C-alpha positions as CSV (number, residue, x, y, z in Angstrom):
1,X,0.0,0.0,0.0
2,X,1.2,3.5,-0.8
3,X,-0.1,6.2,1.4
4,X,-0.2,9.5,-0.3
5,X,-0.7,12.9,1.3
6,X,-4.3,13.6,1.8
7,X,-5.3,10.0,1.9
8,X,-7.8,9.7,4.8
9,X,-7.3,6.0,5.4
10,X,-9.9,3.8,7.0
11,X,-10.6,1.6,10.0
12,X,-11.8,-1.9,10.0
13,X,-15.3,-2.7,11.1
14,X,-14.2,-3.0,14.7
15,X,-12.9,0.6,14.7
16,X,-9.2,-0.6,15.0
17,X,-6.4,1.0,13.0
18,X,-5.3,-0.7,9.8
19,X,-2.1,-2.6,10.4
20,X,0.6,-1.8,7.8
21,X,4.2,-2.8,7.0
22,X,6.5,-0.1,5.5
23,X,9.4,-0.7,3.2
24,X,12.3,1.5,4.0
25,X,13.2,3.5,7.1
26,X,15.5,6.1,5.5
27,X,15.1,9.7,4.7
28,X,11.8,9.5,2.9
29,X,10.2,7.8,5.8
30,X,11.8,10.1,8.3
31,X,10.6,13.2,6.3
32,X,7.0,11.8,5.8
33,X,6.2,9.8,9.0
34,X,4.3,12.6,10.5
35,X,1.8,12.4,7.6
36,X,0.8,8.8,8.5
37,X,-2.7,9.0,9.8
38,X,-3.6,7.6,13.2
39,X,-5.9,5.3,11.1
40,X,-2.8,3.2,10.6
41,X,-0.7,1.2,13.0
42,X,2.8,0.4,11.8
43,X,3.5,-3.2,12.8
44,X,6.9,-3.7,11.1
45,X,9.4,-2.2,8.7
46,X,11.3,-3.9,5.9
47,X,14.7,-2.5,5.1
48,X,17.7,-3.7,3.0
49,X,20.1,-2.2,5.6
50,X,21.3,-5.1,7.6
51,X,22.5,-2.8,10.4
52,X,18.9,-1.7,11.0
53,X,17.4,-5.2,10.9
54,X,16.4,-6.3,14.4
55,X,16.2,-2.7,15.6
56,X,13.0,-1.0,16.7
57,X,12.0,2.2,15.0
58,X,8.9,4.1,16.2
59,X,8.0,1.0,18.2
60,X,8.1,-1.5,15.3
61,X,10.8,-4.0,14.5
62,X,12.8,-3.8,11.3
63,X,13.1,-7.0,9.2
64,X,15.0,-8.1,6.1
65,X,12.7,-7.9,3.0
66,X,13.4,-11.6,2.2
67,X,12.0,-12.9,5.6
């Protein structure tokens, strides 16, 4: 899923935030993370940088994309 500026998002029928996985934790994410609506809950990141894998960013673990 690509979240674009202005996208309102949606909640499931139980009123819970949609769980999402984000690819990349670099500059683009750092610059845009404040635009992610509270309608979404980031549950994990995927990143090619092996130094970040296993780390927690904004409360979600970073995994290798091939896992």
